[in-house]
VOFIKOL-634345 format. One line per 8 residues: number of its first residue (from 1); for each residue y, z, x of C-alpha. Coordinates in pm, 1 decimal. Last residue first. Layout:
<nodes>
NUM> Y,Z,X; ... $
</nodes>
This chain:
<nodes>
58> 15386.6,2441.8,9687.5; 15606.1,2144.3,9605.3; 15702.9,2080.3,9966.9; 15658.1,1701.8,9946.8; 15369.8,1702.7,10195.3; 15215.3,2017.8,10047.8; 15211.3,1876.0,9697.0; 15066.1,1550.0,9829.3 $
50> 14793.6,1737.2,10021.4; 14701.6,1944.5,9716.1; 14691.1,1634.7,9493.7; 14467.1,1454.8,9742.1; 14226.3,1750.3,9740.8; 14223.9,1757.5,9360.1; 14153.1,1384.3,9343.4; 13865.1,1410.3,9591.5 $
42> 13697.5,1695.4,9402.6; 13738.2,1518.0,9067.5; 13583.8,1206.4,9220.2; 13292.7,1420.0,9342.7; 13219.7,1538.5,8988.5; 13261.1,1191.1,8838.5; 13017.3,1039.3,9086.5; 12770.5,1326.8,9040.1 $
34> 12743.6,1273.3,8660.7; 12754.5,1613.0,8492.0; 12427.2,1795.3,8428.2; 12528.5,2162.8,8409.9; 12426.4,2220.6,8772.5; 12646.3,1926.3,8869.0; 12941.8,2089.5,8694.7; 12878.2,2419.3,8873.7 $
26> 12862.0,2244.0,9210.3; 13180.0,2053.6,9129.3; 13360.2,2378.4,9042.7; 13262.8,2525.3,9378.5; 13353.8,2199.3,9549.2; 13697.9,2209.4,9390.8; 13767.2,2535.8,9567.4; 13618.6,2413.7,9895.4 $
18> 13807.4,2085.3,9879.1; 14136.3,2258.0,9801.5; 14080.8,2514.9,10076.1; 14005.8,2229.3,10320.5; 14296.4,2002.3,10227.3; 14584.6,2229.3,10327.7; 14468.9,2340.8,10670.0; 14333.3,1990.6,10739.3 $
10> 14671.6,1841.0,10655.3; 14817.4,2061.3,10925.2; 15004.3,2385.3,10886.1; 15158.7,2572.8,11177.5; 15464.5,2347.1,11194.6; 15551.8,2443.3,10839.6; 15907.0,2563.9,10907.2; 16053.3,2633.9,10567.6 $
2> 16371.3,2469.1,10448.2; 16515.4,2584.0,10117.1 $
</nodes>
């Protein structure tokens, strides 16, 4: 039940989420999506990853 996550920081969790969402954002921008919406999706997915990590959901 308890896993020692002392090696993981918020940066370690947020960066892969931002990079992954950034790839999708780049594709969406190339297809003509509004940049504000595309970057909002990136930010929301990064926050979701950090929240899931914080509450040990992943």
